Every structure is written in structure tokens, then in C-alpha cells.
N, C-alpha and C positions, 0 to 999 in steps of 0.2 A: 672526644668525638663519639657520637652514638653509633652503636653497631646496628647496621641495617642490611636488608637483603638487596637483591639486584635492582628492584624497582626504586627502592630508597636511594641506592647509589646513583641510579640514572637521574633522579630528582636532584641529588646533591651536585652532580656534574652540571646539570642544566642551570642550577642556581649559581654555580661558579663561572659559567660561560654565557652570561646573559646576552652580550653583544653578538656572539657567534650564533646562538640559537635564534635570536630575533632576526638576524640577517638572513639565515637560511630560510626561515618561514616567510620573510618578506620576498625573497626570490621566488619561492613556491607560489605565494599568493599572487604576485604580479605576473609571473610567467603563465600560470594556468588561468588566472583571473582575466588576462587579456583575451583568452580564447572563449571565456564564458558567454559573452554576448552573441557569439556565433553559434553557440550550442543549440539554441532554440530552433534556428532555421535548419539545422542539420538533423534534428531528431525526427523520428518516424511517427506519422499519424496512424499507421496501420499496424500489422503484426498480430492482430487478434485472430489467430488461426492455430490449428493443431498441426505442427510440422509432421510431414509424412502421412497425413490422413488421406482418405479416399477423395474427399472434397477438394483438397489442395491439388492432388494429382489430376482430378477432373478439370479444375480451372486451368492448370498449366497445359493440359492437352488441348482444351478448347481454344485457349489463347494462341497456341501454335498453329492449329489447323483451321480455326474459324475466325481469324482476324481480330482476336482479343475480345470476343463476345461472351466472356466468362463472367465470374462473380464480381469482378472489379471494373466492368464496363461502366461508362458514365450514362446514367439514365436521366433524360430530360422529359418533363411532363408539361405539355402546352394545354391549357384548359380555358374554355370560354365559349361565348355564343358567336354564331355567324361563321364567316369564312376565316379559318385559321391558317390557310396556306402560306400567307406572307410571313406570319410569325414563325411557322414551322421552318420555312426556308431560311429565315434569319438565325434561328437557333441552330440549324444544321451548319450554316456558315461559321458560326462561333466555334462549334465543336471541331469542324474540319480545319480551322485556323491554328489549332494547337497540335504540335508535333507528337504529343503523347497520346493522341487519338488516331488510331489506325484507319478507321472508316466509320461511316454512320449507316447503320442498317436501315432497311426499309421501314417507314413509320408504321406503328400499330395504331389503329383508329377504333375508338369505341363504337358501339352500335348506334348511339345517338349522335355521333360525330362531334361531341363537345370536348373529348379528351384524346390527345395524340401523344404517343410515347415514342421517343427517339432513344436509340442506344448507340453511344460512341465507344467503339472497340478500344480495349486497353493495349497500348503499344509500349507500355512501361511497367515497372514493378508496382505492386499494390501501394507501396509508400509514395511513389511518384504519382499514382492516380489520385490519391488523397490530396496531394499537393496541387494536382491539376484541378480538382474540385475546389480547393481554396481559391485558385486563380480565376476560375471561370464562373463561379456561382453568382458573383456580383454582376458581371456583364450579362449573363443570361437573365437574371432577375430584372435587369434594366430594360429588357425587351417587353416586359409586361405593360399593358396599357388598358385603361378602362376596365372592362369586365374580363379581360384576358390576362391570365397569369402564366409565367414561365418559371418552373422550379427545377432545380437539380436535386435528384434523389438517388436511390440505389446505395450500395455499400459505400463507395467513396464519398458521396454527398452526406450520408448519415454520419460517417466517422469525422468528416470535416466539420460539420455543425456540432457534433458531440464534443470534439476536442476544443473547439472555439468556446463553447458554453462552459466547459470545465476550466479552461484557462481564465475566462472572465470571473468565474466563481472563486477560483483559487486566488486571483489577484485581489478581489474584494475581501476575502477572508484574511489574507496576509495584511492588508491595510488596517483591518479592524484588530487583528491579533497582536501586532507589534506594540502599539501603545498599552494594550491590556497586559501584555507580557512584561513590559518595562515596569509598569506600576506594581505588579505582583513581585517582580524581582527586587524592586526597591524595598518593599515591605519585608521580603524574605531575608535579604542580605543586610538591610539596615543602613547601607551607605551607597551613594551613587557610583562611586568608583568600583566597589565590589560588584554591584549590579551590572556594570558594563562588561565584566569578564566573560560571562556566558555568551553575550552578544558578539564579543570578539571571536570566540571559538566558532560560533555559528557562521559568521560572515566568512571566516577563513575556510571552514569546512565546505561551505556552499560554493565559494569561488573555486576552490581546488577541485571539488567533485564535478562541477559544471564544466570546467576546462578539460578534465579527464574524459567526461562523457563525449565532448566534441572530438577528442582524439580517437576514442573508441568507435565513433560513427564511421571512421574510415575503414574499419575492419568488418563491421556488421551493423544492421539496423538497430537503433536504440529508440524505444518508445518515448514519446514526448512526455508521458506521465512520469518518467524517471526523474525529471527535474523537480516536479511537484513533490514527489515522495522524498527525494533527497533533501529538499528544503525542510519538510516536516520533521524528518529524523535528525537533521543537523540542529534544528532549533530545540527539539525535545531532549536529545542527549547532551547537547552543549550545555543546556541549563542543568540537567541532572548531575553531570560530572563536575561542573564548576561549583554547584551548590555543595556537593559532598567534599570536594577538595578544599574549597575556601573555608568552610566551617571547620574542617580539621586543622587547617593552617592557623586559623585564629586561636584555636584551643592550644596548639603547640607553641605558637609565638608569644601570645599574650599570657595564656594561662600557665605555661611552664617556664617562661622566661628564657627560652632557647634563642640562640642567634637566628637571624633570618635563614641562613643556609642550613643549619641543623633542623630548624622548624620545617623547612621544605623537605629535608631528607626523611624525617619522622612521618610527615604527612603522606608522602608518596609511598613509604613502606607499609602504611596501613590503608588509608583511603585510596591511594594510588593503585595498590594491589587489588582492592575491591573493584575499582573502575576497570582495570585490565580484564578481570574475570567477567565483569558485566559486558564489556565491549565484545569480548570473544564469544560470549553466549549469544549476544545479539547477532553477530556475524554468522554463527552456526545456525541459528534459527532461520535466518533469512536465506541461507544457502540451500535449505531444503526446498525452497520454491523452484530452484533450478531443475528439480525433477519433472516439473510440468513442461511438456514439449511444445512451448509456445514462445515465439520471439518477444511478444509484448511482456509476458510474465517474467521471463528470464532477464530481460533488460531492465525492467522496473526493480527487480530484486538487486541487480547489479548496481543500479544507481543509488539505492539506499545503502548497500554495502560499502560503496565508495565513500559516501558522506560519513558513515560510521567510522570507517578506517581513518579518514583524515581528522575527524573530531577526536578519536582515541589517541592518535599520534600527537595532536596539538595539546591534549590534556596531559599527556605524559612527559612532554618536553617544553612546549612554549609556556603553558600555564605555570609550572614551577619556576621558570625563569622570570616571568612577570611578577609573581608573588615575591620572589627574592628581591627584585628591584623595588617593588612597592613597600615592602616591610610594613611599618606602622601606617603608611598612607593608604593601605587597603581599606581602612575605616574613614577615609577622608569624605567630607560632605555627608556625615552620618546623621540619621534621625535621632532626636534627643532621647528617646526612650530605649535605644538599642544599647545593649551591654557589650562592649568591645571584648572580643575573645571568648564569648560564651560558647561553650562546645556541648557540655552536658546540660540539656534543657531541663530546668526544674519542673516545668509544666508537664513535659512528657515523662519525666521520672515519676511524678505523682500519678500519672495515668497508668504507667507500668505497674506501680504498686497496687493500684486499684484492681487491675486485671489479675494480679497475682492473688489478691485476697478473695475475689469473687469471679473466678473464671466462668462458671456456668451462667451467671447473670448476664454476661456480655457475649460469651461465646455461642451459646445456643441460639439467641435471636439473630446474631450475625449469620450463622450457618443456615438458619431457617429462611432468612431473606434471600440468600444466595441460591439455595435449592429451589425456592418458589420461582425466582426469576429465571432459573435455568430450565424449568420444566417445558416451556414452549418450544425449546430447541428440538424436542422429540418429534415435532411435526414440521420441522424446517423443510421448506421447498425452495428449490433454486431453478434459475433459468438464465439464458443469455439476455442481455439488455433488449427490451422492445423499443419501438419508436417513441415510447413515452419518456425515454431518457433525454430526448431532444425537445427543446422549447417549442410550443405550439406554433409560434410565428415563423420558425425557421423553414427555409425552402424544402429541406429534405422531408420534414414532417407534412408540410402542405401537399407536396407532390405525392407522398406515400398515401395520404388520405384520398386524394383524387384518383389515384390508380385503383385503390380498393373499391371506391364507389363506381368506377367505370368498368372494371374488369373482374371484380370479385374480391373477397377478403384475403384470399391467398395469393393474389397476383404479385404483390411486392416480394414474395418469397418463392417465385417461380423456380422450379428445380430444373437443372441442366443435366441431361443424361447423354453422355457420349459413349459410343460403342463401336465395335467393328462394323463397317458398312453392311456386310451380309446379314447382320443381326437386326437391322433397322426395323423390319416388319414385326419381329418378335418383341422388340422393345416397345413399340407402339401398342401392341396387343396387351402386354403386361400392364402398361400405364393406364390404358383405357379401362381395364378390368378392375383396377384398384379403387376401393370405395373412398379413399382419401384424396383422389385426384378428380377434378371437375372439368378440366380442359387439357387437350393434348394437341400440339402443333405437329403437322407432318414433318417427317425426318428431312433434315438438310444434310447433304453429303459434301464431303471435301476429301478427295483422295480415298484412302481406305477407312475413313471415319464417318460416322453419322451422328448428328446432334438432334435430340428431340427435347422440346420444352414441355414441361408439365406443371399445371397450376394446381396447388393444393386447395382443399376445400375450406381450410380455416386460416386464420391469421398466423403469420410466421412464428409468433411467440407462443402459440398454443402447443402444449405438449403432444397433441395429436399429430402435428407435422413431423416431429421426431420419430414417432411410431410409424408413420407412413414411410419415412426414409429407410428405416430399418427393414420394413416389410418389402419394400421395393428391392433393396440390395440382396435380399434372400431370394427373390423371385426372378430377377433379371438374369439374362444369360451371362456366361463367363466373359470377362473382358469389358463389361459395361460398368461405367463409373457414374455415380450420382453426385453432382456438385451444385453450385449456386450459393448465394449468400446464406440462405436458411440452412443448407447442408453444412456449410462451414461453421456456422454457429453451433449446430447440433454436434458436430465432431469435436469442437473445442470443449463443449460442455461435457461430452463423454470422456475426453482426455482428462479434464479436471476431476471428474468423479472417479476415474480409474486411479488417479495419483493421490487423491485426498488422504486415504489411509496411510500410504507410504510417507507422505509429508508429515502427517501427525506423529507417526512412530519415530521418524528421524528426529523431529524437533524434540519430542518428549525424551527419547533415549539419550541424545547428545546433551540435552539440558540437564538430565539427571547425572550423567558422567561428569560434566563440568562442575556442578554443585558438589558432587562427591569429592572431586579433587580439591575444590576450594575449601570445603567445610570439614573434610576428613570425618564425615559422619553419615553413614548410609541412610539412617532413619529420617533425619531432618532433611537430607537431600531429596528423599522420596516425598516427604510431606510438602516441600517447596514446590515440586513439580505438580503434585496433585492439587494443591491450592491454586496454582496458576491455571490449571485446567478448569477448575471450578469457576474462577473469575471469567474465563473465556466463554464457558457455557452460559453463564448468567448474562453476559454482554450480548451474545447471539440470541438468547431468549428475548431480551428487550428488542433486538432487531426484528425478530419475528412478529412481536406484538405491534410494532410501529409500521414496518415496511411491508410485511407480508399481509397482515390483517388490516392495515390501513388506518390504524389509530393515529391521531395527531396530524392527519393530512392537512387540515386547514391551518393549524399552527405553524407547521414546518414548510408548508407551501409545496406539496408534491402530489402526484397522482399514483396511487399504489399499482404495481404491476401484478400483485397477487403472489409474488415470490421475491426472494433475495437474489441479487445478481450472483451468477454461478461462481465467480472468482472469490466471493466472500469467504467461504469456509476454508479455502487454502491460503489465500493471501492475507486476509485479516487475522486468521489464526496465527500465522507466523509473526505478524507485526505485534499483535497483542501479547503473545508469549514472550517476544523479545523485550517489550517494555515491562511486562510483569517481572521478568527475571532481573531486570534492572533494580527494582525495589526489593526483590527477594535477596539479592546479593548485598545490597546496602544494609538491610536489617540484620540478616544472619551473619554477615561478616563482622558487624559490630558486636553481636551477641557472642560470636565465636572468640573474638578478642577478649571479652570479659570472662568467658569460660576458661580460656587458656591461662588467664592470670589467677583466677580465684577457684576454679572447679566448683563453683557454687551456682546451681541452676537458677536460683532467684536473682543473683547478681547478673548472670548472663542474660536473662530475660529482661529485667528492668533496665540494666545498662544498655542493652541493645536498643530498646525503645527510646531511652533518654538520649542516646547519641545519634540515632538515625531518624527519629520521629519527625523532628522539625524539617529535616531535609526532604523526607518523603512527602510530608504534607505540602510543603512549598512547591516542590517539583510537580506533584500531582495537580495542584491548583493551576499552575501555568499550562500544563498539557491539556487539562480539561477545558480551560478557556480557549486554547488554540484549536483543539479538535471541534468544539461546539460552534466556533465561528464558521467552520465548513458546513455544519448542519443547517445554518441559517441562510445559505445562499446557494444558487446554482441548481443543476439537475440532480437526479436521484443518486447516482454513484457517489459523488462527494458527500451528499447528505448521509448516505448509509455509512460511509467511512467515518465521518465526523461523529455520528451518534454512537455507533458500535465501539469505536476506539475511545471516545470520550467516556462512555458508560463503563467500559472495561477498566480504564485508568481510575475512575472514581471509585468503583467497587473494590478494585485491587488495593488501592491505597487506604481507603477509609475502613473497609470491612475486613479485609484479609491481613494486610501488613500491620495495621495498627490495632486490630482486635483479634481475629481468629488465629493468626500465626503466633502472637505472644501467648494466647490462651493454650494453644497446642504445646508450646515450649513448657508452659506451666504443668500441663497434664503429663507430658512425657518425662519431665524432670531430667535426671542424669542419663536416662536411656536415649534422649535426643542426641547426645554427643558421644555415644558408645561407638567404638571402632574395633571390630574383631582383629585379633592379632595377625591372621593370615592376610587380611586386607591391608593392615598397617604396613606389612612388608612389601606390598605391591605398589601402594600409592606414593607419589612424591611428597616430600615433607613441605607442607604449606601452613604458615601461620599469619595472623593479622596483627600480631603484636611486635614489639621491638625490645631489645634489652638495653 
């Protein structure tokens, strides 16, 4: 019996208890999977706010004192020629018929009488108001006739249309990506049976995480985006981990003539250990997003982490059990040119040898390309999503445009200032004196509170509005709170900016520590983190060129906002770093295994590339295909995500893991694996080989 470590022993146990392992996972899949269809209806369409911010406090105060006329009131726009009274009355009736609407404020009528604004007070949480928008926008739009249109806009309407557009885009992308994924997997694995294993992991992970998300919605709001991101990561990591494990199992079972059970034990002791470190690194990277004080961000990170956790557990238990059961049948229905059991790729071994002989010839151009692509990130500009993220034909964008034409460009971002009633006159005076405000409504009083509405001079997505908000907060009397949808977006953007550096440092620091423990070599651990950072910078540089500068607008079908969405630097950074660390661990764990056996830098580098290159190449091909399908459909946010993540994976796999990192191993030689004695005494003993 081969001597293996804890992960190898877990794999051997799973291989010896196939029925029990399969039964447990069947119970988990069926139990949580039964709840999965209910998850989508329980998930939140809101949560895009900075918890504890002034704007949230203002909204809560206004909702309590002024019948819900805060940032999540339902705004209905009636626009047309002639007498609009009948249509306005019908729209009022529709709003008043919903229990989530507390009251309908007196209509606002434009000077030309062609546009009327109705505001339905929020009698429920932001999440419920978005659901109210989901339920009412169709009935309200049905009141349109001839030249008269009725549109639901405002924050609930925008988020309702935004979520619906994204859901549609995600669904289209998934329909496109699944057959593409299966085709690439078939080529990568070489057999239909083996190609089905990552899909098995993905389906199980998605069912379990979706069911878990439904249970968690009973504790707190969970963003509807959590499901989309959970699917993406379940697919990406399910493929990555299955590729790595199955390739190693073939090498152990066919190449070494070990029994099924011992082949599984050896596989899990090497590749399984690398998968464990990779999974933990992914979880650690995503946990840093929890530093952002926003329900939407925290729940999206939670959704991804759940899917990763289930995929990791299934990879370490169910996959070895299934491999032991399949044995030789893992190559069933194989393609004719596939070599059963091939583990060390001759093609990638030759590539490794070429890099060893001529490191500068390949390393310098790769580094130059990455640096050139990263340079635009120095002028990265961010902002919260403008109305451009909503399709032009959707009601929220139609109404938004009509409000701007009738009441001024800043009208959709009207600021809500609530203050102690005795300060009302002073509040009005400060607002009227500010150059960024073009209209101020007289104070409305309720008890000891006063509410004043102020219309900014520019579009809500203009950075000038944020400057106006900060200026007003400094000038308004104590106790005054500035709120409204524009203020909530501004506060969330500020919260993101304030936490960006902390998220970066946590991700980089913990990533380095995990690589240090896994590789037992501080220099190569540092190089792994730095190269991940380079790939991330290059991907964001491409994002700046495309989405901020507006290049490829016609090809990708979007209208540039002039900036990247504010959540990109934090959220995409964590996601990119997590995926990059995946490939880093695969390559360097294979190299470390060869180093531990031979203590030959050349064998470590060439062997690492030969044993992991094919897996990295295939996994990257699948992920690039999946991510780029998101870039071809839907509104700007999924396009940004698809392009930036797809480019990051492409650059990381092609230029860093398969060129720059091997070249750096060549340049560093023995120093790459050096471990100071004092550090050796502190670190736990981790190896990727077996005796």
C-alpha cells in the first residue's frame, strides 16, 4: 500500500466506500436541489447601498416620517399630448391597489403639461419595492395608448429592468456556453465519459449552492446576482479541478499500473492536495469582498463561496469515488487519437525545454505585452451604473429620458434633504445658494422633520453630482441628511473606493501566505502573487480601452458610460485573483513535486510545464469561451465582466503560466525553491509527492 498523506487517505477511503459517498451526495443534491427552484424568487433585486451611510439613514428617516417618499418610492411618468388626467388617474389607481405603496403624492406637471410624474411611497423594504416594480410595470405600461406612454422608473424601476436584462443575458450566455464547454471538454479529456465528470461536479455544486442560498434568504437579503456568479464559478472550478484530478488519475492508473484504489490515493495525495490549496485560496480571495459594507456585494461573494465550497467538497470526496468505480471506463467512448493514461504531455515538455534554452526570447516579449496592456489602468475611472446599463426600450429608461427632457437633466437624481423642522429655512437657503442645484422645492413638514427636494444641474451619473453632495453635506446645518437615489449611488461608490486598498492588501497578503505554505518557498510564492497582479492589471487595462474609452462599441453592442462600473476594481479583482491562483497552484505544485524528487531546477520547470500545461491550456480555453459568451449579450455590466475576466484568464494562462512563470523559474534556478531555516521551523511540512 502506497504511503500517502491525509488528502490521499481521504481519497482512498472514498474509493473504498463508493456507495456511501454517492448516497450522501445524492441526499445533499436532492435535498438542497429541491429548494433551488425557489431560490430565484426569494433572492433580492436590491441591496446596492452602503450600509450605515448617510443616504441610507436619510431614506429610512424619510420613509418613516414622509410616507415612504424616499429613494425607493415608485416613480411613474405619464407623457403625451392633450388631456392626461384620465391616464394619470388610472396610473394612480394601479399604484394605490398595491399594499407595498403607502400613498401617491400630488402629481408634478411639466411647464408644457406634456409630462406628469407620480410618486408611490414605499411601504416595504427596498427589496420588496423592486419586486413591486416587477409586478406593476407591465400593468402600468398597458395604460399607454396612442401617443401617450406610461413608464415606471426611479430606483426600483431601474433595478427591476436592470436585473431582468441581466437575467436574460445570463440565460442566453449559458445556452451558448454549455455546448461550447462540452465540445472543449471532449477534446481536452479525449473521452465522453471523462468529459462528463466536470459537468457532474458543476451540476451538484450549483444545486447545493442554490438550495443553500434559498435557506440563507430567511436570515438576510441575498442578491439575485449571487445565483449567476455561483453558476459561473461552479462551472469554472468544476472544470479546472476535474481536469487536474482526472489527468493525474489516468497517469497513476494506466501509466503506473496501480490498482484503482491506490491510483485514487496517489492522485488525491498530489493533485488533490493542489486542488485543496487552490480552493482555499479562492475562498480567501473572495472573503475579502466581505469588507465592503454593502448587502449586494457581501451576498454575491457568499454565493460564489458556497459554490466553491461545494465544488471543493465534491472534488475531494465524490470525484475519487466515481473514478474508483469507473476505473478503465474513464476512457470509455474515447476519441481515436487520444492516448489513454497520458499524464506528462510530450508537447508541453518540448515547450518547457524550449523556454529553458531561450528564456529571454519568450519571456521579454510576454512581459512587454503584459506591461503595455496594463498601462491604461493608470487612468482608470469608475462610477456607479448610469441609465445606459438599461436597454433603451425598457420603461425605466424611457421614463428617465422623459423626466430629463421635462424637468432638467438632474431631475431623475433629485436629492432628498431631511432635517430638523426648525432648520428648514436654512436648508432651503444653502440649497438655493449652491451652484450645483438648479431647483429647490419648498420644505414639507411632518412632526419635527422637514423634507426639501433639490434638483442637481447635471445628469446623476456626472461626477459633478457627487461633488455637489459632498459640498452640501459640509454646508448644511447639523442634523441634516442628504439622500435620494443619486446620493445612495455616491455613498456606495465612496464605500467601494474606501475599501479597495484594504481588499487588495488582504487578497495579496493571504494569497502569498497560502502559496508560501503550499510551496515552502518564499521567493516563488512572492513571484506567484506579483504575476497574478500583473495579469489583473493587464485585464483592467483592456477594460479601460474598451469600456471607458469606447473602443469596440459597435462590435460588442454597448454604449460607453465613459468609466468602468465602480464595483469592478474590488469585485473583479478578487474574482480574477482567485482564478489566477488556481493556475498558479496547478503549475507550481507540479514543479514543486519535481523539485522535491530531483532538486534539479531544470526538471522542476520542465516537469511542471509538462504535467500541468495541458490542464491549464484546456481549462483556460473553457473559461475564456464561457466568459466571452457573456461579453456578446446583454447590458454593460455582464459585458464588462465577460471581457475583463475572459482577457484575464487568457493572459494569465497563455502569457504568464505557460511563458513568464516558467521563464522566471529558469532565471531564479535553485533560489526559487530556497527556504530559510528559521522559516522552515515555522511552516507546516507540505509536499506534493508521495513515497
